[in-house]
VOVO-893284 format. One record per residue (C-alpha): residue in one letter; x, y, z. Coordinates in steps of 0.2 Angstrom, whole numbers, padded with zeros to 4 digits, always signed. Layout:
// residues N
AXYZ
...
//
This chain:
// residues 75
M+0875-0011+1007
A+0891-0023+1005
R+0891-0041+0997
K+0891-0054+1008
Y+0896-0066+0997
S+0909-0063+0983
K+0905-0065+0966
S+0920-0077+0965
A+0913-0088+0978
G+0894-0088+0970
D+0902-0096+0954
D+0912-0109+0967
V+0893-0112+0973
E+0887-0113+0955
K+0901-0127+0950
E+0896-0138+0965
M+0877-0136+0958
K+0880-0143+0945
R+0891-0158+0949
Y+0876-0162+0962
N+0863-0159+0946
K+0875-0172+0936
G+0875-0183+0951
T+0895-0183+0953
A+0897-0172+0967
K+0904-0182+0983
S+0908-0176+1001
G+0920-0179+1012
P+0940-0174+1012
G+0946-0177+0992
G+0930-0184+0987
K+0929-0200+0998
G+0914-0198+1005
G+0897-0205+1000
K+0887-0194+0986
V+0880-0178+0991
K+0861-0180+0992
S+0854-0165+0997
R+0856-0147+0989
K+0860-0137+1005
Q+0875-0151+1008
A+0880-0146+0988
I+0879-0126+0994
A+0889-0128+1008
I+0904-0139+1001
G+0903-0123+0988
L+0905-0113+1001
S+0918-0121+1011
E+0929-0123+0995
A+0928-0105+0993
R+0933-0101+1010
A+0948-0112+1008
K+0952-0102+0993
G+0952-0087+1004
K+0936-0079+0995
K+0924-0067+1003
V+0910-0078+1012
P+0903-0074+1030
K+0910-0088+1044
K+0903-0104+1047
A+0887-0102+1060
T+0892-0107+1076
K+0881-0117+1090
K+0876-0105+1104
K+0877-0112+1121
T+0862-0110+1132
A+0864-0106+1151
K+0859-0123+1161
K+0851-0120+1176
R+0860-0126+1192
K+0850-0138+1204
T+0851-0132+1221
K+0852-0145+1235
K+0842-0143+1250
S+0847-0148+1265
//
């Protein structure tokens, strides 16, 4: 079975996790946002950086829209 993530993408996530553990990981464009407070957020930042570099990373999961039930007017 083929790898979903490239090894170099894993390296990017690993670097971001090291920044997170050190307490220097920042969110937002150019690190202008606040401090990263969760592991999941740090992993997401690492993956998005890998995506930006063109590495093999699956596409972002998109929200699936559920079909709304239409109310019919009774006359």
